C-alpha positions as CSV (number, residue, x, y, z in Angstrom):
1,M,26.8,-22.7,-29.5
2,N,26.4,-21.9,-33.3
3,E,25.7,-25.8,-33.9
4,L,23.1,-25.8,-31.2
5,A,21.3,-22.6,-32.9
6,D,21.6,-24.1,-36.2
7,K,19.8,-27.5,-35.1
8,F,17.1,-25.4,-33.5
9,M,16.7,-23.8,-36.5
10,H,16.5,-26.2,-38.6
11,I,13.8,-28.4,-36.6
12,M,11.5,-25.3,-36.4
13,G,12.1,-24.5,-40.2
14,N,10.4,-28.2,-40.7
15,Q,7.9,-27.5,-38.2
16,P,6.2,-24.0,-38.4
17,L,3.7,-24.7,-35.8
18,S,6.4,-25.5,-33.1
19,L,8.3,-22.3,-34.5
20,A,5.1,-20.4,-34.1
21,L,4.3,-21.7,-30.4
22,V,7.9,-20.7,-29.6
23,V,7.2,-17.1,-31.1
24,M,3.8,-16.9,-29.4
25,N,5.7,-18.1,-25.6
26,L,8.2,-15.1,-26.4
27,L,5.6,-12.6,-27.0
28,L,3.7,-13.6,-24.1
29,L,6.6,-13.0,-21.9
30,W,7.2,-10.0,-23.1
31,F,3.5,-9.2,-22.6
32,Q,3.6,-10.1,-19.1
33,F,6.9,-8.1,-18.6
34,K,5.7,-4.9,-19.8
35,A,2.4,-5.2,-18.2
36,A,3.8,-6.0,-14.6
37,K,6.3,-3.0,-15.2
38,S,3.1,-0.7,-16.2
39,Y,1.5,-1.9,-13.2
40,E,4.3,-1.1,-10.9
41,Q,4.4,2.4,-12.3
42,S,0.7,3.2,-11.9
43,R,1.0,1.9,-8.2
44,K,4.0,3.9,-7.7
45,Q,1.7,7.2,-9.2
46,T,-1.1,6.3,-6.9
47,V,0.5,6.1,-3.9
48,E,2.5,9.1,-4.4
49,L,-0.8,10.9,-5.3
50,I,-2.5,9.6,-1.9
51,V,0.6,10.7,0.2
52,A,0.2,14.3,-1.1
53,W,-3.0,14.6,-0.7
54,Q,-2.9,13.2,2.9
55,K,0.1,15.9,3.5
56,E,-2.1,18.8,2.0
57,S,-5.3,17.5,4.4
58,Q,-3.0,17.5,7.1
59,A,-1.6,21.0,6.5
60,I,-5.4,22.1,6.1
61,M,-6.3,20.3,9.2
62,A,-3.7,21.7,11.1
63,D,-4.8,25.3,10.5
64,C,-8.3,24.8,11.5
65,V,-7.7,24.9,15.1
66,S,-5.7,27.0,16.9
67,K,-2.9,25.8,19.3
68,E,-4.7,27.5,22.2
69,N,-7.8,26.0,21.6
70,L,-6.5,22.5,21.1
71,Q,-5.0,23.0,24.6
72,A,-8.0,24.1,26.7
73,I,-10.0,21.2,24.9
74,L,-7.1,19.0,25.9
75,G,-7.3,20.4,29.5
76,A,-10.9,20.0,29.8
77,L,-10.9,16.4,28.8
78,E,-8.3,15.9,31.5
79,R,-10.0,17.7,33.9
80,D,-13.1,15.7,33.0
81,R,-11.4,12.4,32.9
82,E,-10.2,13.1,36.7
83,T,-13.5,14.0,37.9
84,Y,-14.8,10.8,36.2
85,R,-12.3,8.6,37.9
86,A,-13.1,10.4,41.3
87,M,-17.1,9.4,40.9
88,L,-16.0,5.6,40.4
89,P,-16.8,3.6,43.5
90,K,-13.9,2.8,45.5
91,F,-13.7,-1.1,45.9
92,K,-12.5,-2.5,49.4
93,D,-10.6,-5.6,49.8
94,E,-12.9,-7.5,51.4
95,P,-13.9,-10.7,50.0
96,S,-17.8,-10.6,48.8
97,Q,-20.1,-12.5,50.7
């Protein structure tokens, strides 16, 4: 393994442009890794903030309407639905002419 590293360094020492290219590629890989890590952390923080905001909004909305009022509204909607169903025309099983 040392021989391979020695040969690599000897070749790169004789060709500084190739050495610069290798170093640039390594730096690019490092930069890509750091950028992806930063993006992941940013997304995680954003998701946590959105979830916290939604929980707060749900808590506030839950206190806006009392349970009794909500039950009264739902009961009225159910009665309206039954009334509208009764108003629908009854279809007979006769073939149309």
